[in-house]
N, C-alpha and C positions, 0 to 999 in steps of 0.2 A: 453281719453288721452288729457288733455288740453294742447294746443302749446303755445310756448316761444312766445309771442308777440300777439298771436292772440285770445285768452280768448274766443274759440270757440273748439271741436272737430276737432284734424290734419287728415289731410288727409294722403295718403301713402307717400307722396314727403315730407312735413312738418313733418312727424315723421324719416324720414331718415335724413333730417336738423336739429332736436332736438337731435337725437343721436349725429351727429357731434357736435354741439355745446357742449353738455354734456363730449364727449369724450375732446376736447380741452380746456375747464374749468377745466377740473381735472387734466389732466395733465401739461398744461401749465398759468392755472389762467388767458386764455385771456379773457375778456369782449367778450360778446356774439356779440356786435356791430363791434370788432374786426375782429371777428370769421368771420363773413357774409362780412365785405368788402371784406377782404383775399378772402376767397372763390371766390367773385364775380372777384378780379382783376385776380386771377389765370384762370377762364373762360374768360377773355377777352384778357389774354396774351396770352392764347391757341389758341385762335379764328386767335389772329393778326401772330401768327408762323404759323396755316395752310393757312392763308392767302398771306402770303409770300410765300409759298411753292409751291402753285396753281400759283402765278404770276412768279415765277421762272421758274416754267414747261414750262411757254409760252413763255419765250425770252432766247435767245440763243445768245451769243456774236461772231463776225465773224467769233473767232478763233474756233468755234463749227462747224459750218455751213461744209456742203459736200460742194465741187465747181466743175464746168466742168472742168475749167483749172487754174492752177496755173502758171502765166505767167511773165517769168524774160526777161527784157528788159534791154539788155546790150551796153551801147554808147561809141564809140571811142572819148576820148577826149585828143589825142597825140597833139605832137608838130604842126600838119598839123592841127588841128581842131582852128582857132582863133575865135575869141568873134560873128563874125557874124555868123560863120558855127556852133556854139556852139548854138546859140538860134535860128536857122532855124529849129536844130535837135529838140530842147524842144517844139517851137511851132509845127512842124509837131508832134511830138507825143501827145500834149495837142489836138492838132483839132481831132486829130483820135478819142482820148476816146470822143469826144463830137458829133463824126459824128453819124447821125441815125442809118447806118448800120451797126457800131460796136457796140452801143448800143442795136439794136435787135439782135445781135450774142450773146451778153453776156447775155440776159435776157431769151433770148431764149433756153437756153441748160434744160437739164433735172433737174437741180440744181437751172436755174434760176439765177446765180453768178459764177463769177471769184475771184481769188487772186492775185493782182500786184504789180510788185515790178522793181524795176531800180538800176541797175548798172552802172558807168562810171568806164571806165579801161584806164589806158596809162601806164607809170611806175609801178603801184600800183594800185589795183583795190578798189573800194567802194563801200557799199552802202548807195546811193542817196535816195532814196526811200522805206522803209520799207514795210514790205507785207501789203498788203491795198484790204479790201473786196470793190468789187462793184457790187451792184446788180438792179440798177434802173439808169434813166437817171441823178437824181440828184447828185451820190454819184459818177457817170462817169465824171460831170461836176466838183466836188469838189477836186478828184482828179488830172484833167485838171489843174487847179489853181495851185496845188500845183507845177506841173512840171513846170509851167511857173515861179514859184519863186525859183526855185532850184539855187543856186550858181554856178558859173562855178568851175570846179576843172579841171585843166591839169597837162601835163606831157609829157616827151620828145617823150617814146619810143612806139612803138606798142606791147604792152605784153600781145598775145592773150592767149597764152597757160597758163599764169599765173592768166591770169583773169578767166579762165575754171576750174582750179583747185580750186580759191576761191569760184566760186558757187557750184563747186562739194562740196567743203568741208563745207562752212559758209553761204549759200544762201539754197540749195534745201532741205538740212537735217532742215531747222527749218522753214518748210514750216508749219503754224498753223492750218491745215485742212486736211481732206483727198481730195483729187483733182482725177479727171479722167482720167487728163494727166497735165505733167507738159511740157513745152516748155519756152526753154532757146532762145531767140532771137537775135542774133548778129550782129549788123552793126558796120560798118568801110569802112576806104578810103585807107587799104593798108595790107598786108601778116603781120604775126609776124615777127620781126626783133631786139627781144631779146634774140638770140641764149640761150634759155632755155635749162636745161638736157632734158627736156619731152616735144617731139614734141607735137602741138597743135592736131593732128589726135590721138596719144595716148591717150589724156588727153579726148580727144573727143569720143575714142570710150567706155571710162570707164563712162563717163558721159552717155552714151544710154545704156550700159549696167544694170543701177542702173534704167532705164524706162524713162529719158528725152530725148523729142525730141528736136534738135538741128536746129535752119534753121537760113540762113543768108540774110541779106541785104548790099552788096557791093554797097560802094556810087564809082560810075564809075567817071571819067572824062567827064565832060558833057556841057551844055551847061551855059550860063550866070545865075547867081545865084539871086533869087529874095529877095526883101526885106522882112523881117520880121515885117508882119502888124498882131497884134494877133487879132482873130477873123475875120480873110478875108477868102475868098473865101479858100478852100484848093487848094496846088499847083498841076501843071499840069506835065506833060511828058513832056519832047523834047528827046527821046532818038534816038539819030542819028542810022541808019540801020548799019552801019561797026561796031558800037560797041557791039553788042547784043550777042558776045561771046567773050568779052574782058577778057584778061587775070587773071585780078584780080576776075572777076565771076566763071572762071574755077577753079582757088586755093579755092575760098570757094567751090566750089562743090565737090571738090576733100577732101578737108581738115578741113570743118568745118561741112558741111549739113552732118547730120546723125540721126538714128532712123525712126521709123515708120511713114510714110507720111512726111517725112521731103523735104526742097525745100530752094531754094534761089531765090529770087525776087530781082532782083537790080535796083538802082537807079540811073537814069542820072544826076550826081552832088548833091548837096546841095540842089540845088531849086527844085529836085526831090523828097527830100526826104519822104514829106510830104504825097504825092501820093503813094510811095511805103508801109510807113508803116502802112499807113490806111488799104491798100489793105493786108497786110499781118495780121492786127488785125482782119479782117474779117474772114480770112482764117485759125489763129491759136484759135480762142475762139470758131469756129464752129466745126460740124462734118466733112468740107470739108477736117481738115487737116487728114483724114486716108484715103484720095486718095493721091498713092505716087506719087511725081512728082522728 
């Protein structure tokens, strides 16, 4: 058999191509060159599709990754928190995310990453930073910059029970990945004063039942507050001995703290918030949280 376009005997592969050309010409009246072009176009598209599948298999978005910790940081912005105190809290959280020990705890877990989210709360809670995946120093620094730029939200009352209900219904169910542990980190400078029908401890127990560990950071009345200087050295503690068992800390232990490995770590005033939140982050994203406190 002489091949179309070759003027010499066909090889096996060329005979197959001839048959395909004849079939298309018989039924569709396509010129042979158009058939060949279509066939090669099909081969090209098939190859592109296969490459896309292979590339897709090697890349997964943050929502598809398993993580070691899903950390929800709930920050008090009630009437007692003025602009200076708000900025001390935001800068303290940002510096904690940039801290080498915190980053080492984040990347040192079995899955090498965490999910991080922030809620501000007063009369009403609000998600100020949605779930964010952090698996390296660059992502931690980028998240810290986002925290520094968060606009202040304020309110009058300290409605902790309402915030816990919001986290239970709206935040924890939306975790976009499988987390080895889920932690709710609550900070504030006072007790719940909203007279809710649901007591704090009742909502706390419900959250714990669903597998969330609740830790507390009560902000006690402490020493002189430090100025907010972005990028400055972490704030230090000035905790007086007589305040080691303050009533607010005791209330947090009785009503806020809950779940396996939960703990309360107080700050001595807003100037000490950065030190306390940094220490809490190290404990919360590492395996040390499994040790009861």
